[in-house]
Structure formats: C-alpha cells, structure tokens
TORFILUM-84553 format. One line per 3 residues: number of its first residue (from 0); their letters; for each residue x, y, z of C-alpha. Coordinates in Angstrom, 2 decimals, decimal comma. Last residue first. Layout:
N
NUM> a> X/Y/Z; ...
% end
This chain:
650
649> grl> -28,45/-9,74/-39,86; -27,86/-6,48/-41,25; -29,95/-5,96/-44,49
646> gli> -27,69/-4,89/-47,39; -28,38/-2,47/-50,12; -27,42/-2,04/-53,73
643> las> -29,12/0,98/-55,25; -29,29/1,52/-59,23; -29,41/4,25/-61,40
640> apa> -31,12/5,87/-64,52; -33,40/8,19/-62,42; -32,48/8,21/-58,67
637> lea> -33,98/5,78/-56,21; -35,11/7,39/-53,11; -35,03/5,18/-50,05
634> tgr> -37,96/4,31/-47,56; -38,54/2,63/-44,30; -35,19/2,57/-42,66
631> vae> -31,75/3,67/-44,02; -28,11/3,08/-42,83; -25,27/4,64/-44,49
628> phq> -22,31/2,67/-45,26; -18,63/3,87/-44,91; -16,74/1,40/-47,11
625> wrf> -19,98/0,13/-48,47; -20,37/3,42/-50,21; -17,69/2,32/-52,67
622> sse> -19,74/1,92/-55,76; -20,50/5,67/-55,91; -22,70/7,71/-58,24
619> gda> -25,63/5,60/-59,02; -25,75/3,97/-55,57; -23,69/1,40/-53,67
616> lid> -23,45/-0,19/-50,30; -26,41/1,64/-48,77; -27,02/-0,12/-45,39
613> weg> -30,50/-1,53/-44,80; -31,89/-1,52/-41,17; -35,02/-3,68/-40,74
610> apl> -38,61/-4,06/-42,26; -38,65/-4,14/-45,93; -37,89/-1,06/-47,89
607> ale> -40,44/1,14/-49,83; -38,53/2,51/-53,01; -39,48/5,90/-54,00
604> apa> -38,83/6,52/-57,77; -37,05/9,44/-59,41; -37,97/10,16/-62,99
601> dga> -36,56/9,30/-66,25; -36,82/5,62/-65,83; -34,18/2,65/-65,52
598> nva> -34,62/2,69/-61,84; -32,77/-0,58/-60,49; -32,94/-1,98/-56,78
595> lmv> -30,65/-4,60/-56,02; -31,19/-5,89/-52,32; -29,02/-8,03/-50,25
592> ray> -29,99/-10,21/-47,33; -28,45/-11,53/-44,18; -25,80/-8,93/-44,40
589> pse> -22,77/-8,92/-41,98; -20,66/-10,83/-44,80; -18,30/-13,43/-43,71
586> gga> -19,30/-16,31/-45,74; -22,75/-17,70/-45,93; -26,38/-16,32/-45,97
583> ndv> -26,89/-13,72/-48,63; -30,46/-14,38/-49,69; -31,48/-12,17/-52,46
580> ivy> -33,91/-9,41/-52,65; -35,00/-7,99/-56,19; -36,05/-4,59/-56,98
577> aan> -37,86/-2,81/-59,76; -38,08/0,33/-61,70; -39,10/0,56/-65,57
574> pai> -42,69/1,61/-64,52; -42,80/1,67/-60,77; -41,61/-0,28/-57,92
571> daa> -41,92/-3,70/-59,58; -41,40/-6,62/-57,11; -38,82/-9,44/-56,53
568> eai> -38,39/-11,53/-53,58; -36,26/-14,37/-52,23; -33,68/-15,12/-55,21
565> rea> -31,32/-17,30/-53,28; -32,95/-20,44/-54,86; -30,79/-19,75/-58,07
562> aet> -27,55/-20,56/-56,06; -28,86/-24,25/-55,19; -26,65/-25,70/-58,09
559> rkd> -23,58/-24,16/-56,60; -21,75/-21,10/-57,84; -22,37/-18,70/-55,00
556> tfa> -20,58/-15,44/-55,95; -23,85/-13,15/-56,18; -25,51/-13,99/-52,89
553> plq> -22,26/-14,63/-51,33; -21,49/-10,97/-51,10; -17,83/-9,66/-50,29
550> rrl> -16,59/-10,35/-53,76; -19,25/-8,33/-55,27; -18,18/-5,26/-53,29
547> ail> -14,57/-5,33/-54,85; -15,99/-5,62/-58,26; -18,43/-3,13/-57,87
544> gry> -15,76/-0,72/-56,53; -13,57/-1,29/-59,50; -16,31/-0,76/-61,89
541> ydv> -17,40/2,56/-60,36; -13,53/3,54/-60,12; -13,29/2,96/-64,01
538> laq> -16,42/5,13/-64,52; -14,95/8,00/-62,45; -11,65/7,63/-64,27
535> rdr> -13,24/8,47/-67,38; -10,70/10,87/-68,83; -7,72/8,97/-67,50
532> alg> -9,20/5,49/-68,69; -9,94/7,11/-71,95; -6,35/8,18/-72,35
529> wdi> -5,49/4,34/-72,51; -6,80/4,23/-76,11; -7,27/0,69/-76,69
526> rni> -6,50/-0,21/-80,51; -9,33/-1,72/-82,44; -10,30/1,10/-84,55
523> rla> -6,99/2,67/-85,24; -5,51/-0,79/-85,53; -7,43/-1,09/-88,74
520> srf> -10,39/-3,41/-89,00; -9,96/-7,21/-89,42; -12,17/-8,62/-86,64
517> snk> -13,71/-5,23/-86,09; -17,36/-6,53/-85,71; -19,88/-3,80/-85,14
514> vgl> -17,67/-0,71/-85,95; -19,28/2,25/-84,03; -16,25/4,17/-83,33
511> ktr> -14,57/1,10/-81,76; -15,22/2,72/-78,23; -13,97/1,63/-74,82
508> gfe> -16,26/3,33/-72,20; -13,77/3,17/-69,36; -14,82/-0,23/-67,81
505> egs> -15,37/-1,70/-71,06; -11,59/-1,10/-71,86; -11,06/-4,93/-71,74
502> llf> -14,05/-6,77/-72,33; -15,74/-8,12/-69,11; -16,73/-11,26/-67,46
499> lhg> -18,18/-12,29/-64,09; -18,51/-15,97/-63,60; -22,05/-16,81/-62,55
496> qcc> -24,70/-15,02/-60,39; -25,69/-11,52/-61,55; -25,30/-8,65/-59,13
493> aii> -22,20/-7,19/-60,93; -24,19/-7,50/-64,12; -26,85/-5,05/-62,77
490> aaa> -24,29/-2,45/-61,45; -22,40/-2,56/-64,58; -25,50/-1,87/-66,67
487> lkn> -26,29/1,10/-64,40; -22,79/2,50/-64,70; -23,01/2,38/-68,47
484> ari> -26,56/3,97/-68,58; -25,03/6,84/-66,44; -22,26/7,35/-68,87
481> vep> -24,55/7,32/-71,83; -26,83/9,95/-70,20; -23,94/12,10/-69,49
478> iah> -22,79/12,48/-73,13; -19,80/10,66/-74,11; -17,07/12,42/-76,19
475> rfr> -15,38/9,87/-78,52; -18,39/8,03/-79,78; -20,66/10,95/-80,24
472> rke> -23,34/9,37/-82,49; -25,38/12,58/-82,91; -28,69/10,86/-81,88
469> dmt> -27,23/9,66/-78,76; -28,97/7,01/-76,94; -29,40/3,88/-78,94
466> lvl> -26,29/4,08/-80,96; -24,25/5,67/-78,06; -25,26/2,64/-75,80
463> kdf> -24,12/0,09/-78,32; -20,82/2,01/-78,70; -20,30/1,93/-74,94
460> ltw> -21,09/-1,76/-74,64; -18,66/-2,52/-77,53; -20,59/-3,66/-80,53
457> ddh> -20,39/-7,06/-81,79; -17,78/-9,79/-80,76; -14,83/-8,79/-78,73
454> csl> -16,95/-8,96/-75,39; -19,85/-7,23/-73,97; -22,13/-7,14/-71,17
451> ysv> -21,27/-10,38/-69,31; -22,41/-13,25/-66,95; -20,75/-16,35/-67,82
448> tqs> -23,02/-19,30/-66,54; -22,43/-22,83/-65,81; -20,97/-22,22/-62,14
445> aaa> -24,46/-20,89/-61,46; -25,74/-24,44/-61,63; -27,96/-26,71/-63,85
442> vgc> -28,27/-24,08/-66,53; -31,38/-22,79/-68,45; -33,05/-21,51/-65,21
439> peq> -36,75/-22,71/-65,44; -38,89/-20,38/-67,61; -41,23/-17,44/-66,69
436> pia> -38,50/-15,05/-67,51; -35,38/-16,16/-69,55; -32,36/-14,26/-68,16
433> wgk> -30,01/-17,10/-67,33; -27,83/-16,57/-64,19; -30,07/-16,17/-61,10
430> mca> -29,47/-12,25/-61,48; -30,81/-12,14/-65,15; -33,90/-14,07/-64,18
427> alh> -34,54/-11,45/-61,21; -34,40/-8,80/-63,74; -36,91/-10,36/-66,07
424> gan> -39,30/-10,92/-63,03; -38,80/-7,47/-61,51; -39,64/-5,43/-64,86
421> lrg> -37,63/-3,38/-67,01; -38,65/-2,49/-70,64; -36,38/-0,83/-73,04
418> gnv> -34,95/2,75/-73,22; -31,20/2,35/-72,60; -30,65/0,51/-69,29
415> fgr> -33,10/-2,46/-69,50; -32,50/-3,21/-73,09; -32,92/-1,45/-76,51
412> sga> -32,71/-2,73/-80,01; -31,60/0,05/-82,45; -28,33/-1,52/-83,54
409> dmv> -29,87/-4,83/-84,07; -28,11/-8,31/-83,92; -26,54/-7,47/-80,53
406> cgk> -30,12/-7,29/-78,85; -30,50/-4,84/-76,19; -28,56/-3,32/-73,29
403> vad> -29,51/-5,29/-70,17; -31,80/-7,93/-71,59; -29,30/-8,56/-74,52
400> rta> -26,55/-9,45/-72,06; -28,67/-11,63/-69,84; -29,96/-13,63/-72,77
397> dcf> -26,47/-13,86/-74,37; -25,39/-15,88/-71,29; -21,76/-17,25/-72,17
394> aav> -21,49/-20,98/-71,13; -19,70/-22,61/-68,18; -18,20/-26,17/-68,10
391> gpd> -17,64/-27,03/-64,42; -21,32/-28,06/-63,92; -20,48/-30,95/-66,37
388> ler> -22,64/-30,46/-69,30; -25,93/-32,32/-69,89; -27,82/-29,35/-68,40
385> lhg> -26,35/-27,13/-71,04; -27,91/-29,23/-73,88; -30,32/-26,88/-75,74
382> kda> -28,03/-23,94/-75,16; -25,28/-25,58/-77,20; -22,75/-28,25/-76,42
379> lhv> -23,85/-30,43/-79,09; -25,70/-33,75/-78,63; -25,03/-36,30/-81,66
376> gar> -28,00/-38,32/-82,58; -27,74/-37,55/-86,26; -24,39/-36,64/-87,70
373> vgs> -23,12/-33,02/-87,36; -23,43/-30,91/-90,41; -24,11/-27,86/-88,35
370> igg> -26,48/-24,93/-89,30; -24,61/-21,57/-88,85; -22,35/-19,67/-86,62
367> swp> -22,68/-22,04/-83,77; -23,94/-21,53/-80,13; -23,18/-22,38/-76,44
364> egl> -20,08/-19,94/-76,50; -17,49/-21,34/-74,12; -16,12/-21,54/-70,65
361> ilk> -13,58/-24,01/-69,09; -11,63/-23,03/-65,98; -8,64/-24,98/-64,74
358> egr> -8,35/-25,72/-61,09; -11,94/-26,86/-60,94; -11,17/-30,04/-59,54
355> gfr> -7,50/-30,88/-59,28; -4,67/-30,46/-62,14; -4,39/-33,79/-63,92
352> adl> -7,85/-35,40/-63,07; -9,68/-32,20/-63,13; -8,13/-31,35/-66,58
349> aar> -9,09/-34,77/-67,96; -12,50/-34,65/-66,44; -13,34/-31,15/-67,99
346> irn> -12,07/-32,25/-71,38; -14,01/-35,54/-71,20; -17,23/-33,46/-70,28
343> mlp> -16,46/-31,11/-73,36; -15,96/-34,23/-75,60; -19,23/-35,86/-74,35
340> vdh> -21,31/-32,77/-75,24; -20,29/-32,51/-78,79; -18,48/-29,63/-80,20
337> lgm> -20,35/-27,07/-82,41; -22,06/-25,31/-79,48; -18,56/-24,43/-78,28
334> ldf> -18,49/-21,69/-80,87; -15,15/-20,45/-79,54; -14,01/-22,44/-76,60
331> rfg> -12,59/-20,40/-73,69; -9,87/-22,25/-71,92; -8,31/-21,95/-68,39
328> dih> -5,11/-21,81/-66,43; -2,50/-22,07/-69,15; 0,76/-23,39/-67,83
325> yae> 2,53/-23,51/-71,04; 3,52/-27,05/-71,39; 1,06/-28,73/-69,27
322> awy> -2,20/-26,54/-69,88; -1,27/-26,02/-73,45; -0,65/-29,72/-73,96
319> mvs> -3,75/-30,73/-72,15; -5,93/-28,60/-74,47; -4,10/-29,94/-77,60
316> dli> -4,54/-33,52/-76,54; -8,17/-33,09/-75,93; -8,71/-31,40/-79,33
313> yra> -6,75/-34,08/-81,17; -8,54/-37,03/-79,29; -11,86/-35,61/-80,20
310> cms> -10,70/-35,58/-83,99; -9,37/-39,19/-83,49; -12,64/-40,37/-82,10
307> res> -15,05/-38,72/-84,54; -17,68/-36,65/-82,62; -15,39/-33,55/-82,77
304> ate> -16,14/-33,21/-86,62; -14,56/-29,78/-87,50; -16,32/-27,25/-89,25
301> ngc> -15,77/-25,49/-92,58; -16,18/-22,12/-94,53; -16,07/-19,71/-91,64
298> gsg> -19,66/-19,56/-90,77; -18,89/-22,26/-88,13; -21,64/-24,57/-89,00
295> naa> -20,33/-24,60/-92,40; -20,50/-28,33/-93,77; -17,71/-28,88/-96,29
292> sgd> -19,04/-30,55/-99,60; -19,61/-34,19/-99,90; -23,02/-34,07/-101,48
289> anq> -24,74/-35,03/-98,17; -22,82/-32,18/-96,41; -19,60/-32,76/-94,75
286> ryf> -18,21/-32,65/-91,31; -14,33/-32,21/-90,97; -11,40/-34,16/-89,36
283> ywp> -11,66/-37,02/-91,67; -11,99/-34,93/-94,96; -8,60/-35,74/-96,37
280> vtk> -6,46/-37,44/-93,76; -2,92/-35,78/-93,86; -3,86/-32,83/-95,97
277> fla> -7,07/-32,20/-94,33; -5,57/-31,95/-90,86; -2,52/-30,02/-92,05
274> sdl> -4,79/-27,50/-93,57; -5,82/-26,36/-97,01; -9,40/-26,70/-95,95
271> syt> -9,24/-23,13/-94,61; -8,48/-21,20/-91,73; -9,65/-24,33/-89,55
268> hny> -12,88/-24,74/-87,84; -14,51/-25,64/-84,42; -11,18/-25,97/-82,50
265> vvd> -11,04/-22,23/-81,89; -9,26/-21,72/-78,46; -9,33/-18,41/-76,33
262> miv> -6,65/-19,10/-73,60; -7,25/-18,17/-70,04; -4,37/-16,91/-67,91
259> rlg> -4,36/-16,26/-64,20; -3,20/-12,97/-62,83; -1,25/-12,36/-59,48
256> skh> 1,56/-10,41/-60,99; 3,86/-13,25/-60,91; 1,32/-15,33/-62,91
253> laa> 1,18/-12,60/-65,64; 4,91/-12,48/-65,75; 5,22/-16,23/-66,14
250> iaq> 2,61/-16,13/-68,85; 4,48/-13,47/-70,70; 7,78/-15,21/-70,41
247> kfe> 6,06/-18,30/-71,89; 4,86/-16,48/-74,86; 8,42/-15,13/-75,38
244> rir> 9,98/-18,59/-75,21; 7,72/-20,10/-77,55; 7,73/-17,25/-80,16
241> veg> 11,62/-17,29/-80,01; 12,00/-20,90/-80,60; 10,43/-20,88/-84,08
238> hea> 12,93/-18,60/-85,46; 11,36/-16,62/-88,23; 8,73/-14,84/-86,24
235> dta> 11,24/-12,69/-84,13; 9,89/-10,08/-81,61; 6,93/-12,38/-81,07
232> ysg> 3,31/-11,34/-81,39; 3,31/-11,77/-85,15; 4,54/-15,42/-84,53
229> epv> 1,32/-17,04/-83,00; 2,08/-19,73/-80,50; 2,21/-23,20/-81,74
226> nyn> -0,20/-26,12/-80,61; -3,20/-25,36/-83,01; -1,25/-24,63/-86,15
223> vpd> -3,33/-23,00/-88,79; -6,36/-21,60/-86,79; -8,22/-18,47/-88,22
220> ygw> -10,02/-16,80/-85,25; -7,06/-14,34/-84,90; -8,73/-11,13/-84,03
217> nfq> -6,96/-9,58/-87,02; -4,54/-6,66/-87,46; -1,77/-5,71/-89,64
214> dpa> 0,36/-2,67/-88,46; 3,62/-4,32/-88,44; 3,93/-5,05/-92,14
211> gae> 4,32/-8,45/-93,24; 6,60/-11,61/-92,28; 4,03/-12,90/-89,89
208> dvs> 1,39/-12,33/-92,48; -1,95/-12,09/-90,53; -4,98/-14,14/-91,27
205> gyd> -3,54/-17,58/-90,80; -3,36/-18,17/-87,03; -0,49/-19,67/-84,88
202> yvp> -1,98/-19,97/-81,36; -2,52/-16,76/-79,44; -6,33/-16,38/-80,18
199> mlq> -7,89/-13,81/-77,72; -6,29/-13,82/-74,32; -8,42/-14,08/-71,36
196> vht> -6,96/-12,33/-68,36; -7,89/-13,90/-64,96; -8,29/-12,41/-61,49
193> vgl> -9,31/-8,89/-62,30; -9,76/-6,26/-59,33; -9,45/-2,93/-61,32
190> aka> -5,88/-2,49/-59,96; -4,76/-5,71/-61,49; -6,18/-4,90/-64,82
187> hai> -4,65/-1,23/-64,68; -1,06/-2,69/-63,97; -1,68/-5,23/-66,84
184> ctp> -2,38/-2,52/-69,28; -2,25/1,11/-67,93; -1,97/2,54/-64,22
181> lgg> -2,59/6,21/-63,79; 0,29/8,62/-64,16; 3,68/9,13/-62,47
178> rgl> 5,20/9,96/-65,73; 2,45/9,49/-68,46; -0,15/6,80/-68,56
175> tte> 1,44/4,05/-66,64; 3,14/0,81/-66,98; 3,91/-1,63/-63,98
172> tec> 3,55/-4,99/-65,56; 5,82/-4,86/-68,47; 5,82/-8,66/-69,04
169> lal> 2,54/-8,37/-70,98; 4,15/-6,18/-73,53; 6,58/-8,94/-74,12
166> ykg> 3,82/-11,00/-75,84; 3,74/-8,13/-78,52; 1,52/-5,30/-79,51
163> rha> 3,90/-2,72/-78,05; 7,25/-4,36/-77,13; 9,89/-2,20/-79,19
160> asv> 8,03/1,06/-78,19; 8,19/0,37/-74,30; 4,46/0,00/-72,85
157> gss> 2,98/3,23/-71,58; -0,25/2,22/-73,17; -0,76/5,68/-74,52
154> adc> 1,58/4,98/-77,33; -1,05/2,52/-78,66; -0,22/-1,13/-79,46
151> sfd> -0,64/-2,41/-75,72; -4,20/-3,96/-75,75; -4,68/-3,96/-79,43
148> kvh> -1,77/-6,33/-80,03; -2,18/-9,09/-77,34; -6,13/-8,91/-77,46
145> mey> -7,95/-8,86/-74,20; -10,80/-10,44/-72,26; -10,88/-9,70/-68,50
142> ivn> -12,38/-12,57/-66,30; -13,38/-11,87/-62,51; -13,38/-15,05/-60,75
139> eaq> -14,45/-15,23/-57,09; -13,14/-17,06/-54,17; -9,49/-16,64/-55,46
136> lap> -7,44/-19,54/-57,01; -4,04/-19,23/-55,90; -1,52/-17,50/-58,28
133> ard> -0,14/-19,76/-61,20; 3,09/-21,25/-60,76; 6,41/-20,89/-62,54
130> qaw> 9,27/-22,74/-61,02; 10,13/-24,76/-64,08; 10,07/-21,41/-66,05
127> gep> 12,98/-19,93/-64,15; 14,86/-19,00/-67,04; 12,87/-18,77/-70,20
124> scl> 11,89/-22,13/-72,02; 13,00/-22,90/-75,57; 15,71/-25,44/-74,94
121> ahd> 14,01/-27,54/-72,18; 10,91/-27,21/-74,38; 12,60/-29,48/-76,99
118> vvm> 10,92/-28,76/-80,24; 11,08/-30,06/-83,67; 9,84/-27,43/-86,08
115> sra> 6,91/-27,51/-88,48; 6,89/-25,90/-91,91; 4,02/-23,73/-93,27
112> gnv> 3,51/-21,85/-90,02; 3,66/-18,32/-91,32; 7,54/-18,06/-90,33
109> gcg> 8,62/-21,39/-89,03; 6,78/-23,79/-86,73; 6,73/-25,29/-83,21
106> yay> 4,62/-27,87/-81,33; 3,41/-29,50/-84,51; 0,88/-32,09/-84,00
103> pdg> -0,97/-31,38/-87,23; 2,31/-31,77/-88,89; 3,14/-29,37/-91,95
100> trr> 1,86/-30,59/-95,18; 3,04/-31,33/-98,74; 0,08/-33,09/-100,82
97> tvg> 0,49/-36,05/-103,06; -2,55/-37,20/-104,93; -2,74/-40,85/-106,12
94> dvt> -5,48/-41,70/-103,72; -3,67/-40,28/-100,58; -0,09/-39,46/-100,82
91> vdy> 1,34/-37,39/-97,85; 4,59/-35,33/-98,40; 5,47/-34,27/-94,83
88> dyy> 7,30/-31,21/-93,31; 10,37/-30,39/-91,21; 12,31/-27,73/-89,38
85> vga> 15,23/-28,62/-87,07; 15,42/-26,75/-83,66; 15,72/-30,05/-81,87
82> lsr> 16,86/-32,91/-84,06; 18,41/-34,94/-81,39; 20,35/-38,09/-82,68
79> sfa> 19,38/-41,56/-83,11; 16,74/-40,99/-85,53; 13,23/-42,52/-85,51
76> hay> 10,47/-42,92/-88,11; 6,70/-43,47/-88,02; 3,61/-43,59/-90,16
73> vgr> 0,33/-44,44/-88,01; -2,28/-46,20/-89,94; -3,59/-48,30/-86,95
70> egr> -0,52/-50,25/-86,82; 2,69/-49,21/-88,72; 3,52/-47,65/-91,84
67> rmt> 7,27/-46,86/-92,36; 8,31/-43,59/-93,29; 10,06/-42,62/-96,61
64> vce> 13,04/-40,27/-95,51; 14,21/-37,08/-96,99; 17,37/-35,19/-95,80
61> fac> 18,75/-31,69/-96,49; 15,41/-30,33/-97,74; 15,80/-27,21/-99,82
58> dgg> 15,95/-23,73/-98,32; 13,24/-21,05/-98,47; 11,34/-21,48/-95,05
55> gtr> 11,53/-22,43/-91,51; 15,31/-23,05/-91,69; 17,72/-26,16/-91,63
52> yln> 15,22/-28,56/-93,34; 13,96/-32,11/-92,97; 11,39/-33,72/-95,12
49> ltv> 9,52/-36,79/-94,09; 7,80/-38,89/-96,88; 4,33/-40,59/-96,41
46> qqa> 2,95/-43,14/-98,58; -0,47/-44,92/-99,35; -2,22/-42,59/-96,99
43> tpa> -5,87/-43,60/-95,78; -4,55/-44,13/-92,25; -2,52/-41,04/-91,78
40> wls> -1,63/-40,73/-88,28; 1,83/-39,22/-88,26; 4,82/-40,26/-85,81
37> frt> 8,32/-38,69/-85,77; 10,85/-39,68/-83,06; 14,11/-37,86/-82,18
34> ege> 17,10/-39,44/-80,26; 20,11/-38,64/-78,40; 18,67/-36,73/-75,53
31> gah> 15,23/-36,33/-76,62; 13,24/-34,87/-79,44; 9,61/-35,64/-79,92
28> agl> 7,80/-34,89/-83,27; 4,14/-35,66/-83,44; 2,10/-38,51/-82,33
25> egd> 2,38/-41,04/-79,37; -0,14/-43,86/-78,99; -3,80/-43,67/-78,57
22> yhy> -4,67/-44,74/-82,07; -8,23/-45,24/-83,65; -7,83/-46,99/-86,96
19> qae> -9,58/-50,52/-87,16; -12,46/-49,62/-84,59; -12,99/-46,18/-85,80
16> fer> -13,26/-47,30/-89,37; -15,60/-50,15/-88,32; -17,72/-47,79/-86,30
13> sdf> -18,53/-45,86/-89,39; -18,62/-41,99/-89,46; -15,38/-42,03/-91,46
10> lak> -16,54/-44,26/-94,14; -19,99/-42,62/-94,41; -18,48/-39,07/-94,71
7> ktr> -15,92/-40,53/-97,20; -18,59/-41,53/-99,77; -19,16/-37,97/-101,02
4> dsr> -15,52/-37,27/-101,38; -14,94/-40,36/-103,38; -17,89/-39,56/-105,63
1> km> -15,95/-36,35/-106,69; -17,65/-33,13/-106,21
% end
C-alpha cells in the first residue's frame, strides 16, 4: 500500500479539508432549454476532461473539453445548447494517474453504466407523470418486500411474457393465475391488504450484465450508479431514457393501484473500488484501515464514509432526488448501522421539510456486515444508538424475528413456534416492539420498530420451519405441523407493535428449497411460484384476516412513545403457553382490551379469562372470526400450536 493512500485517511478526516473543500452548489449534468451545465467535485484532481458520445458504449467521443477548476475543487463547463440524451464521461487526473469514470451524480447511463447520460426528465417521463400522486397514507403501514424480477418472472405470475421480470410487470395490476383464477403479483398484494411495496434494489447495479442472458439473477446489493434505474429490468438497456420512463410507469401504476413504493437503498458500499466515487476523489468517500486499505464493515469489500461532509451530502442528495424525480414514498437503508446518526436524522428532517412530517417512510437495518473503520467518536445508526435517532427512523427488530422462529444464523435454532421456549415475559417484550426480556425497550417509540418474520436475507420463514420441524425436508409439500407453526408465527407478529413487514410469498409458504442466502442463485430458486398461493389459499386468507384485524386494534397500531405502556398484564398458562393483555383505548374499536394467547405446546391448554365478556376475534383456524365474533366468559380452550386473539368489550 502506497504511503499516499495511508495518509489520505488523516487528510480527508481533517477539519481543514472539510472547511476548504465542502461544496453546496450544483453538481452533475443539467440540461435546460438552450444550455447544458456540467460540474464535478474533484478537489484532489490536477485536470479533468469531459468526453461526449452519441451512444452509451462503443463509439469514440465526438467532443472533448478540458474543464475549468473553480471554487472548492469543482470542475465545470457549460454549453449553450441542450445535450439531453448525449452520453459522457470524465478523464480525471490525480497524482499523475488518469482514470476514466462516469459521473457520480449521473441521472442516466448507457448499458452497464460505464457512460453517464445527460437527462432532461421532461423528455423521459411517461404521459401523465406530472399528475402522479401517491395514495393517501393509511392509518397503518403494511410493507411487502419484493424483487422486480423474481416477483413476476414465472409463467404462473399471469404477467405477459414480454414483461415478466421487468418494470412493466408492475404495470399489469390485474393479473390472475389462470383464466378467472386467483389474483397474482400486484393484484394479490392489494387483496392481501398491503399498503407499501418495498422494491429490492432498482438503482443501477453491477452484478448483472445488462447486455447478457435474460435468466441472470442477483438481488442487486452492488451499487454502480446510485441515481439511475437498473437497466436489466427495462425492455431496452442500451437507450438510457427507456429505463427512466419504464420505472416511472411502474411507480405511477402502483400509485394508481393504491400502493406506495419504498426503495431499498445501499449507500453503505459500492460494487467495487473501481467506482465513480473513487475515481473522482480517490479514497475520500471510503473508510480506510490504519494501513490505508479499504475498511470492510459492509462485508462486501469496502464501506462508505458517511461522516465526511461531501459523502453525507451525496447520500442526502440522492435520497431527495429519488423522492422528488421518481415520487418514491420511502427508503429502506441496507446496513443502516454503517451510517452515522446525524446523517440519518438529517435525511429524516429533509424529507419532512420537503414533503410533510412522516409522509415518507425511513427504515433500515441497525447493524453492519463486519467491523467498521469509522473514525472514533462517530455514533453509528446501530442498535446501540436507536434512541438517538429521530422517532421517524425505524429499525428492523431481529430480536423478535429470532424469538418467534429461531436464530437466522443457525439452521437448527428454534423459537416460540417451532420447538423453542415460550414464556409470557418474552412474548410481551416482542409485542412492545423489541424482544429483549427483562430489559428496557430498545427503541424510543413504536414508530422506530419494524416487526417481521422474514425478508430477502437468510431462510424464508417456511424454509426455517421445515428445517426445524420436518426431518424429510419437504420444501415443496408442507406437512400440517409446518403450516400450523406458520399461522402461529403470523398471529404473533400481527400483534406486535411497530411497522408490519413481510417478504413477498411469506403468506403462502414461499420456499427457496432450503437455500439460505439466494443473492445469486438461479431463477428456479428465487422465482415466486404463484401456484403455491392457490394451493395454500387458507394460509393466504389467514394472513389477510390478521392484517385486516390489526388495522382495527389501536393496541397494535399505536406508534407513539407511550405505546409500550399499553402492555397491561402477562402470565404463563402452561409450559410453552402464555397470554398478554394489551390496553386497546383509542380509535373506534369496541374493545377496551385485547388479549393474545399463544399455545406453542403439543397439548390443549385451558385459558382462564379475566372477568367480562370476551369476543374471539381469531383462532388457530380462522383470522376472520372478528366478522361474526363469538363471546366467551370464564374459560377458553387453546388448541395446540395455535393462538387466540380476544377482545374485551368496553
């Protein structure tokens, strides 16, 4: 490692560098009527050349311009004509080394993202885009995580063949399984009661060749161009305007269907150090180890330095760009535990100031993928600093997830529903949003918690249950015990405070055939088989009823700081059986209190009810009993491997 690389860490962390070179002006390429402006922040560069091209790859530059260095290390050049649709890149010379690079602030690009494209959004937007509006916020959020390709790539999706695995599949909002069959894809999500779809990475990423075979697959946590839609989901990846227009079409269609859109963003690392951020200002945007090598808190080879002012600005600018230019309704931060607390709070404040308090959701993973190289004294947005975050920044609760089904790091680990230990204190801790018994709630308010059972990472809920409950590992044909455990897990998570989140297909026992992390597995592993939704319609209906019931119960939808105080009573009934009573005041519910009773054991348990008349709202067979509730007094029987949700009439 060269000494110059070792010393850059100290230089870029210094107050003097920030004071001299921090820049708040315009960056990127901006085309207007009769002009185009280019500006690139490259304070350590000795020279920058702008190269213009007719296409996104292959041809030679038709014009090259040496840019003028201005204040705070910004290189700029302006043309007295619109260059919208023209491609470009830069030659940046630092310490005698010249690197060719795309624009870190690129808003469009050619195939595979090497060349940037000048974008005029007025020329890249679908008809009616200016009138696109998100549906009104509902009283409760139900977030549904999906991947553009695996969601619709299978023939069972009902999507037209040309659009399967593409942005335009999300525009087909009335698909069914077979003629007159059950709803699939977006129609299914709507029928389930979802309010937000969370799209796994849809920015331009590097792990799929946009000019390659159509059956390539990757989750996409490999950022190349942060502000450009991924081209492999477009019908044409070579012409940069197509991916922009088709992604906007998808967003508009989702909004029209009553669904808001959350974008999964990965600002914590880049696909490699061979990135536009590195090539323009080598090492500035990255954390380094003491020897000058790349720190690897992401587990992906590098990590970004959000505590540096221009890196923080870059991330904030990018979030605001997606929210404004693409009408994105929320952001899920991958490895949020690598970003500093002040930045996450700034993002929350900026979105609130621009769009209104809470109009845009923010959620993220409060952990990292390894040991971070962050400089001393910086507080990261991890589980140790949740109370320093704005209450409008939510964190995924792995503690509740693991309590219900077992640790995701161990195939044999068991939770409440699949052979682990259940007790009232631990169940109550889950329900108040952070499942650490005998300790204070880890969050300042229920709004800071995302309660979930599975996501794209690790085993699906169904696969985890099969691994721990079925010796024959029948992933395609569920045994009754696994289905009962799945329903019991769903009943528990539906009664946990915080934002409710589920992986697409979880509601019908989605399987990846036991593959733990399928980030680059074949489509046959990742694809959603919509035939399972038909075969397990009873499980789908159980989720659907729980979602509808949850919306009616303030005990579970309360996001205030005081929400945890609603837990009124918790007691064990029998070994592996317990109940929790929650204050249900507020709203229009007729029930003064709500009880969740869980029997994870193999034998029936008798539940002694507190005084009063209790309505059975859901049991182990049906989550729609609230539609025609049966009143019980004194005692109720709790079947094995099942839950009861009851309401005490006020």
